[in-house]
C-alpha angles and dihedrals in degrees: 000000000000124000095184097111092050091048092049092052093048092045091055094041092235112152114195115242094011113123120186113214123207091257091055091046092051090047092049093050090046091052092047091050092047091046090054091047093048091046093052094045092045091049092050091046094047093046093046094049092045091053091049092050093049092045091051093048092049091048092051090052094048092047091050093049091048092050093050093046089049092052092050092049092052095106130160127225091359092298116145119242125242120245089205091066105114090206089071092075101030112114090351099091114072126201115290094025126101122199123193124189117204129189124232088261091059097254119139107242102174136003132179130175143063099284101101099190125086111267117230109267107235132146099217128017145126151303085229140132114264135173109232116184091335095315127110111226139161105247131192137162130200135178116250112232123186126171089354092302132110107241101167146309134278125217120191134185133185116205113235095197094104090046091052090047091051090048091051093049091047092049091051091049092050092049091048093047091045093049092047091048092050092049092050090044091052094050094039093044093051091047094047095043091051091046092050093044095047092090088050090053090050089049090051091049092051091048092051090057093057120104135175089263094049102056093125090075119099131204115252114248125211095210093231094125093224128132093277091054089049090050090051092049092050091047091050089051089051090050090051091052091046091049091050091047093049091048091049090048092051091047090047093052092045093049093045090050090049094049092047095044095065098054091042091053090048092050092047091048092052090045089056090049091051091048093052105035107005095100092055102044122042090191090062089050092052095046094045092047091050092050092047091050091051093049091045090051091051092047091049091052090048092052091048090051091049091051090051091053093044094057112105091213137024107219105216128200099212113203132154114257142159106266095200092056091046092054093049091048092049093051093045091063093057109088095188090068088075087078091061139055108251119195124190126207100175134159109233102217106046108140113190132177110224148109108293097205095048093045090051089051089050093053093046093049092054093044092048090050090053091047091056094060107026112093119240110284092023125141127258117184125194120195139176123206137175111235113179106290094348138076113225122213113201122191115178136167141187095239126123094283126216132304108255093245092052099062092084094043106045092089092055119105116269092001112151121187093213111031092180090063096038093116093045094052111061120235139060103248093259102103098084091044088056090046090054090049091052093048093049090048088059092050095253139112136236133200141163133223140175125251126219130276087006140326139082134255131199118199125195123186115198123181122236113251093334124151111265125244105231 
């Protein structure tokens, strides 16, 4: 039979089924701290009082010995005193002190006090603690001089029984006071810790009731302004961010499903046409194949845009380049710009550190957005400006502009200014979201504003040679 598991559990002080809550842990630490404090204070008190009692007892003994020696040395005309004189000890020996006078031959001549045993006959000793016949006493010995002559020796002892009794009483009082303090501290600490932790328990209970479908709930706050209130506020802010994120995610999934459903339905419709009549009419085959290719191309671009937005990080290849040349090259590759008047107001020597491919995509997205709404023959103007530590790209047009309530929404995913014309105007409402992502990855900012009397303007601030935010 092996007892190893039981020993291991006991050695680690792990009791099965016993769970220590935070209130109990706080109370336990409070008790341990108070116990240490009481122990230190009690030790100092006991030691200090014990030293005072022993010092007082030693002083009484030394004073008594000095008085007796002085009375024996009180001689007249140079005559030596007599140690047999009973007046030498009368009224000179207080209670608790024993004085013994011994002749030069070692015979006890006089003795007075409550120590019944014979004191050790010595000429010089102490004061020191000695154990005589099972009793602790302060003992000292001094030679008796009178008239300049040695006439005997004095042995003195002070009984320590009253000191030991006082130490015992003091120790009991300290133990009683310490025990009472620990008991009150245990009860008070448990009560206070539970009272303090009650709001935390309520907070925990409210948190446990939250689910992914119940993110609109908020934790109740007491308004006390303490750390628990601050914790509740921060948790409510986190819930608000999660709720917003979940709503955006749901909206994103719904919009993506909607955008993908239409091309899939078109492809399926043309596939049915091919299945039914494709073998009989080559024109149907050609038209259906062309339509399916167009829808597939649109769907491929949509998926690529979704993947760009879904990436947690945009890995940028930051290299120095001439921003003016990059803008001209980006616009040159867009054939639809031939239908508009494009004016450039560029600074020739703008060196910027950035990802060339992503910056080209940024310029093309904004230009394509302008080309969707500016009427044929309209004006598109591209400018570069130095603004403090940034270079500002400005692309503006003389189109209809944005509705006032749309300026804060146009960078959201799948947002379309005119839902009724969403099928007439190409795109899926993802371009400006990607543009915003590219700008933020370069450590810049982007915004849109309306021009008067009509028109729209996009502004992009990019930092010079600054580390990118990826």
